[in-house]
N, C-alpha and C positions, 0 to 999 in steps of 0.2 A: 329771503322769498316773497318778499314785500317788494312791488315795482313802482319805479318812477316814471312818469312818463315822458317819453322822449319827445325833443322838440326838433323836428327837419329843419334844417337852415336849405332856403331854396337858394338853389345855383343854377343860371345861367347853363344851358347845353353846349351852346356854342363857346361860353368862357371854358367849360371845364375841359371841352374836347381840347382847347388851344393848350391849356396849362397842362392835360397831359402827353401832350406829342410833346409839349418842351423840355417837361420832364423824361420821358422817353428819348430824348437828343442831347441830352446835360450832361453827357460823360461818367453815367454811372459805371461801373465796369461791373456789377455783379448782376444777374439775372437767371430766371428759374434753370433747371437743370434742362441740357440738350439744347440751351443758345449756342451756337458755336461762337460767339464774342466771351460769353462767358467763359469758356471753357479755356478760352484761349487767354483771359485776361487770370484765370487761374494759375497758370505757369508764368505769369511776369512776377517783376517785383517788389517790394514791400510797397505798400499803401502808403502814397504821398501827400502832404496836404500844400494845396495850390496856397500860396500866400494872398493873391488879389480876389482869387471866387472863396476861397474860404470853405473851400469843400474836397475830398476825396478825388483825384486826377484819375485818367482812366488808366496810369502804373501801377496802380495799387495790385495785391493780390486779392483771390477768393476763394472761398472754400465750400462744399457742397455741404447744406445742414438737413435733416432729415425733421420734418415738424408733424404738427396735423394735418395738415394741407396736402403733403410730399416731399420734395425735396429739391430746395434753393439756393442757389449758391449766389453766397453771402458776403460782404466785404469783412479783407481778415481787421480790418481796423475802422470801424465805421466812425464817420465823425459827426454827422445830423443824423437821428435815430429819431423819427417820430414813432409816437406809441398810438394805439386804438384805443386802450383802457387806461383806465389809473390805476385800480388795486390789480389787476392781473397780470400786467405788463410795466406800467411805469415804475411803481413801489419796485418791484423785484430789481430791476435797473437801477433805480436810484440806491438800494441795499449795496449793492456790492460797487457802488462808487463811480456809477456812469450815470452822466445825467444827459436825458434827451432834449434836442432843442425845441418839441413842441407832440402835446400832447392830447389825446380828448378825456372829457374826466365830464363831472355831474353838472347840469342846469337846473336848479332849485326851482322851487315854487315861484319863489320872488324874484328870479332871474339872476341871482347871483351862481357865480362860478367858481366850482371847487376838482382839485385834483383828492380825492378819497386817500383814506388811510395814510397819506404823506406826510405827518406832522413829524418834525423833528428832522425835516429837510429841505434844502433850500431850493423851492421852485420858483423864486420871485424870476427869473430868466425862461422860462419854460413857457411857449408859445403855449396859448388854449383853443385847441381846435375844434371845439362843439362838442354836442354831447354825445358818450359812449351809448355804441346800436343804432347811433343814424348819423355815418358818417358825412361830414361836410368835404366832400373831394376836391373842391376847387380851395379849400384850406391847405388841405394836405400836399397838395401839388406847388403851392406857393411856397409851402415852409421848405421845398426844395431838399428833403430828405435822400439820403443814401442807403438806408433801411427802415423799413416798417415793422413794427414788433405787434403784435394784438394774440389771441388767446382763439381756441375753436371755436366760440360762439361768436366769430367774427365770420366764417367760413362764406356766408352770403355776397360778400363784401371782397373778396379775398382777389379774384380776376380783376376787379378795377385798379384797388390798392396797386396790385403787380405790375400795370401799368405806368405807376407812377414809378414804384422803385422797387428793389428786392424785398419780398415780403415774408415776413417768417409768423405763422401762429401756432402759438408753444400750447400745447395739450396740460390745460390746469386743472380739470374735473377727472374722475371718474380712472384716478390711480394719484399714487401719493403724491403729497407737493415736493417731498422732497425731490423727488423724481424731475420735477418740472422745474423747479429752485436751482437743480444743479445745470439742465438745460440752458437755463438762459445764463448759468455762468460761461458755458460752455462760448456762445453764442458773441456774447463779447470779448471772449478773451479772459475770463476770470474765474476757469473750471477750479485753477487750487485754490482759490479762495471760498468758491463755492463748495469743494468738499470739506475744506476746514470747519464752515460752518455747520454741514452735515454731522461731523465728525462729534461737533457740540452736541447739538441736537440729540443725536443716539446716544449719549453719555448721558446726558438729562433722563431719556426716557429709559434706560436701563436703570438708573439711579430710583427712579419712582417706580416701576414696574417692582424691583426689589422691596423697595418698602412698604407696597402694598400687598406681598405676596400674604402675609398669616390673614387678609379680610377676604382674599379675591374669589372667594367660593362663597360669599356671603354679605360682597357691596356690589349693590344694584345702582345706574347711574343711570338719568335721563336727558335728553338734550332737545331741546324746542325753543320754536321761535313762534312770535302771532302772525297771523295772516290776516285778510277780510274780518270783517266783523262775525264772531261764531265759528272760525277756523283757524288752524296753528300749522304749524309745518316741524318734520323734525331737521336739526338745526346741522348736523355735521355729516351731510355728503360729499363734502369737497374741502380745498383748500386747510387753511391752518386746521380750524378746531376738527373736522373730519380724520385729518392725517394723526394730529395725536389721538383721538379715540379710537381709531383704529389701529395706531400701535401699541397704546395700552390694554385694549381687549379686555375690556370690564364686561359683566354683566351688563344686558341691556333689557329693557321691557319686551313683551314679544313683536309687537307692531316695529318696534326700532332693531329688532334681530338681523339684521341681513349688512349684507357688504356694506363696508366704509364707502369705497371709492368706486361706488357705480349708484348710478341715477335709477335704480328700479322703483322708488317713489316718486312719483310726479304728480300725485294731488295731494292736496292738505288733508289735513285730518279734520273732521269733526269734531265742536268743544263738547258736544255732549259724549266725548269717547275719549276724555283726556284720563278719565281715571283707568285707562290701559294703559297709559304713560307714567304712571306713579311709578317710582322708585323710592329708593335711602335716598337717593339725593337726585333734587332736580334743577337744573340749569335750565335759566330763560335768558336766550340770547335777545341781547337791547339794542335796535339800530337808531333809537331816539335821536341820538347824536347827530345823525345823517339826516336829519328828517325825514327818515324812510321807513318809520315805524308806527304808524298811525292806529294799527290795533294793540297796540303793547298794553296801553291801559284798560279797556277791555278783557284783557286774556287774564291777566293776572289781579283785578278786583271782581272776575265772576265766582261766584259761589263754588262753581265746580272745580275751578283752580282752588279756592280758598281750604275747599274740603280735601284736596289730598294729603295722604298721609306724611310726603314731603311738606309740604306745606305747615301743616300742624306740628310738625315734629322741628320747627323751624330749618329744616336744611331744604329749602326752596331757597337759588339765590339769583339774583340777576347777574348777567356776567355783561360788559359794555362791548359789544361787536364793532363796536369803531376800533376798538383796541385790539382784537384776539380773531378777527376776520382779516383775510387779505395774503396775497402772495407774498410772504417774506417770512424767514427765520424769524424776527423781531415778533412776529404774530402769535408764533407757536412757544416761542419761551414767554409772553406776556400769559398765555393759555394756561403753560404749564406752573407758572407762578400761581394762577389761582388755582388750580386745581391741588398742589401741592397743599396749600393753604387749609381749601375745605378738607379732602381727603384725608389728611395728616393730623387732623387735629385732634386732641385727646380724649374729647367729647363727642366724636362723630359715632352715632347711630347706626351699626347695620343691621337691626331688627324692623326697622321702620314696615317693611316691605318681606312678605315669606319668600324669598326667590323660590324655592321648592315646589311652591304652591302654582308656580306660573303654570299656563298649559305648555 
């Protein structure tokens, strides 16, 4: 919920126009549905690789892919994928074994460039295309992609990206992340692998749900993260944490008792009201590892937080958001590991708050 200032990268209009024109004429076979060239390409042979150019040639096939911005004809076997953001586009592709050639990422306050949430993957050969949310179209065009992949918050720039290459914006929020991750698998021909990941995740959810059944009516859990000084947010409205919490369907404090895949709460809570978010277990999602959580200490050191029943019962836990947030099956697995350790502990106290007394 905390934001990082974006740094626009200045691009000359003439340079962008020239690069976009070159990209549009560069032999990409897949464009938005309705383009006669794309429809003809869909009837063609399998995608081939031009040894000289190193990109997919016009002989390749295409298929219609439905996404948050519409329906787009995309290459059957894209060879040069560029992603508009790291944790919501680059990460799920890396998890499927697909390595894009370029991606936007995070530019930190000190000017360093990183791809968030991609620890454990080799990103050394991925070209950095600037800050997510402030696209450098010149850099995207120069990367010569045959497919651009982003998520729904990139919609303002969709038309410009589509002038460079076929562009798909996979919906990440306001639905279970499991559905989004299967869409990524379908997009790059790894649907079977994605379904295997889903089966493993479903099995873990079923196992933990069964283990929690004896305390389901008396165990409540609160999930928050810091905001600006004097504020905090509910932390699980989407992505990995939101999907897991939604599937477990545990009791929540009244201010957090609404849909897990809908963004109905778009305003932060005042720290003065944190008592309304007390529960048997309070989880505080910590993003300091990304350098994106300047308000964390102010939240957990505040007297109001220290007076929560969960805090006084030693059942307030800090969860590393850099390991549990992001569009990946592995992020849900890590969060499930954390929940199993906390909620299945022999000494868990389910009487910290009186759920029956809640409004």
